[in-house]
C-alpha positions as CSV (number, residue, x, y, z in Angstrom):
1,M,-39.3,-157.2,116.6
2,E,-36.5,-154.2,116.1
3,Q,-34.2,-154.5,119.1
4,K,-33.2,-151.4,120.4
5,K,-29.9,-149.9,121.2
6,P,-28.4,-149.5,124.3
7,W,-28.2,-146.5,126.0
8,T,-25.2,-144.3,126.5
9,I,-24.2,-141.4,128.7
10,Q,-21.6,-138.6,127.4
11,W,-21.0,-135.3,129.1
12,H,-20.0,-132.3,127.2
13,I,-19.1,-128.6,128.0
14,A,-20.4,-126.0,125.7
15,A,-18.3,-123.0,124.3
16,D,-19.9,-120.7,127.1
17,G,-19.2,-123.1,130.0
18,T,-22.8,-124.9,129.8
19,V,-22.2,-128.4,131.3
20,I,-24.8,-130.7,129.3
21,K,-25.2,-134.3,129.9
22,Q,-26.5,-136.5,127.2
23,R,-28.2,-140.0,127.4
24,S,-28.8,-141.3,123.8
25,R,-29.5,-144.7,121.9
26,G,-29.3,-143.1,118.7
27,S,-29.0,-140.3,116.4
28,T,-32.6,-138.9,116.2
29,E,-34.0,-136.3,118.5
30,H,-36.6,-138.7,120.2
31,E,-33.6,-141.1,120.9
32,Q,-31.5,-138.5,123.1
33,L,-32.0,-136.7,126.2
34,F,-30.1,-133.6,127.4
35,Q,-29.9,-132.1,130.9
36,Q,-28.2,-128.9,131.6
37,F,-26.3,-128.6,135.0
38,A,-25.8,-125.4,137.2
39,T,-22.3,-125.3,138.2
40,T,-20.4,-122.8,140.6
41,R,-17.2,-123.6,138.4
42,T,-16.4,-124.8,135.0
43,P,-15.1,-128.4,135.6
44,K,-12.9,-130.1,133.1
45,I,-14.1,-132.7,130.8
46,E,-11.8,-135.2,132.5
47,Q,-13.5,-134.4,135.7
48,L,-16.9,-134.9,134.2
49,D,-15.4,-138.4,132.6
50,A,-14.3,-139.1,136.3
51,L,-17.4,-138.3,138.1
52,E,-19.4,-140.5,135.6
53,E,-17.0,-143.5,136.1
54,G,-17.5,-142.9,139.9
55,L,-21.2,-143.2,139.6
56,Q,-21.4,-146.0,137.7
57,R,-18.8,-147.7,140.0
58,A,-20.8,-146.5,143.1
59,S,-24.3,-147.8,141.1
60,A,-23.1,-151.4,140.4
61,S,-21.7,-151.8,144.4
62,G,-25.1,-150.5,145.5
63,E,-27.1,-153.1,143.2
64,R,-24.7,-155.7,144.5
65,R,-25.3,-154.6,148.4
66,S,-29.1,-154.5,147.6
67,R,-29.0,-157.7,146.1
68,V,-27.5,-159.6,149.3
69,L,-29.8,-157.6,151.6
70,L,-32.6,-158.8,149.6
71,Y,-31.3,-162.5,149.8
72,L,-31.2,-162.0,153.5
73,A,-34.6,-160.5,153.7
74,Y,-35.9,-163.6,151.9
75,V,-33.8,-166.2,154.3
76,A,-35.5,-164.1,157.4
77,L,-38.7,-164.4,156.1
78,A,-38.6,-168.1,155.0
79,G,-37.5,-168.4,158.9
80,L,-40.3,-166.2,160.0
81,V,-43.0,-168.4,158.3
82,A,-41.2,-171.7,159.3
83,G,-41.1,-170.1,162.6
84,I,-44.9,-169.6,162.8
85,V,-45.9,-173.0,161.2
86,S,-43.9,-174.8,163.6
87,T,-45.7,-172.9,166.4
88,W,-49.1,-173.8,164.9
89,A,-47.8,-177.3,164.7
90,G,-47.0,-177.5,168.3
91,I,-43.1,-177.6,168.1
92,D,-41.6,-174.7,170.3
93,T,-39.5,-172.8,167.5
94,G,-39.6,-169.2,169.6
95,F,-36.0,-168.6,169.0
96,L,-36.4,-168.9,165.0
97,T,-39.7,-166.9,165.0
98,L,-38.0,-163.9,167.3
99,G,-34.7,-164.3,165.6
100,S,-36.2,-163.8,162.0
101,L,-38.4,-161.2,163.0
102,A,-35.8,-159.0,164.5
103,V,-33.4,-159.4,161.1
104,V,-36.6,-158.3,159.2
105,V,-37.1,-155.3,161.2
106,L,-33.3,-154.7,161.0
107,L,-33.3,-154.9,157.4
108,G,-36.2,-152.5,157.2
109,L,-34.6,-150.0,159.5
110,S,-31.1,-150.3,157.8
111,T,-32.6,-149.9,154.3
112,G,-33.6,-146.2,155.0
113,V,-30.1,-145.4,156.6
114,I,-28.5,-147.2,153.4
115,M,-30.5,-145.3,150.9
116,R,-30.2,-141.8,152.7
117,A,-26.3,-142.4,152.7
118,S,-26.3,-143.4,148.9
119,I,-28.3,-140.2,148.1
120,S,-25.7,-137.9,150.2
121,R,-22.6,-139.5,148.5
122,Y,-24.1,-138.9,145.1
123,Q,-25.0,-135.5,145.8
124,R,-21.3,-134.9,147.4
125,A,-19.7,-136.4,144.2
126,H,-21.8,-133.7,142.0
127,R,-21.1,-130.6,144.5
128,Q,-17.1,-131.9,144.7
129,A,-17.3,-131.7,140.6
130,G,-18.5,-128.1,140.8
131,F,-22.1,-128.8,140.5
132,E,-24.7,-126.5,142.2
133,S,-26.9,-129.6,142.2
134,S,-27.3,-133.2,141.2
135,N,-30.4,-132.4,139.3
136,G,-30.4,-131.4,136.0
137,V,-32.7,-129.1,133.9
138,T,-34.2,-130.9,130.8
139,L,-32.8,-129.1,127.8
140,A,-34.5,-129.2,124.0
141,A,-32.6,-131.5,121.5
142,R,-32.0,-129.1,119.0
143,E,-30.8,-126.4,121.4
144,A,-28.3,-128.8,123.1
145,R,-27.0,-130.2,119.7
146,M,-26.1,-126.3,118.6
147,M,-24.4,-125.9,122.0
148,I,-22.6,-129.0,121.4
149,S,-21.5,-128.5,117.9
150,D,-20.4,-124.9,118.5
151,P,-16.4,-124.2,118.2
152,G,-15.0,-124.4,121.5
153,A,-17.3,-126.8,122.8
154,V,-15.8,-130.2,124.2
155,S,-17.0,-133.7,124.7
156,G,-16.1,-136.6,126.9
157,R,-16.2,-140.3,126.3
158,E,-19.1,-142.3,125.9
159,F,-20.4,-144.4,128.6
160,A,-22.5,-147.5,128.4
161,A,-25.6,-146.7,130.7
162,V,-27.4,-149.5,132.6
163,R,-30.6,-147.2,132.3
164,A,-31.7,-144.0,131.3
């Protein structure tokens, strides 16, 4: 089985000021994805590279935070199960059951708050970089390549992508 290349991300600014994000894992069209972003002003390529670095740092931090919360949920669920089993066995462990249940409920509630805060930070980072929205519009590979190869177009650094 052939091993696929890892995905990379690269920002481009076309000669007409169009901002394009490229995700690729090869040079053929089916291995490349392009998105065009509406902007309130034309950012500099350095700003786009800085945006990508910041987003990747935030993503890594969010993944670590999620793992910690998931492990905490496992421990709380194990405590809840142990408390219920102990109660059935006639051992009074109400504090374990209620404490674990409270942690599970708090984790459930905090998940929504954490997700909303993460999405808000992601959108704010795009707005500060001059984007109208953090949502791009898919661009055909041929059209994007033509825009990127035009004289006056600039390309940023390639970044390793965790996922496409």
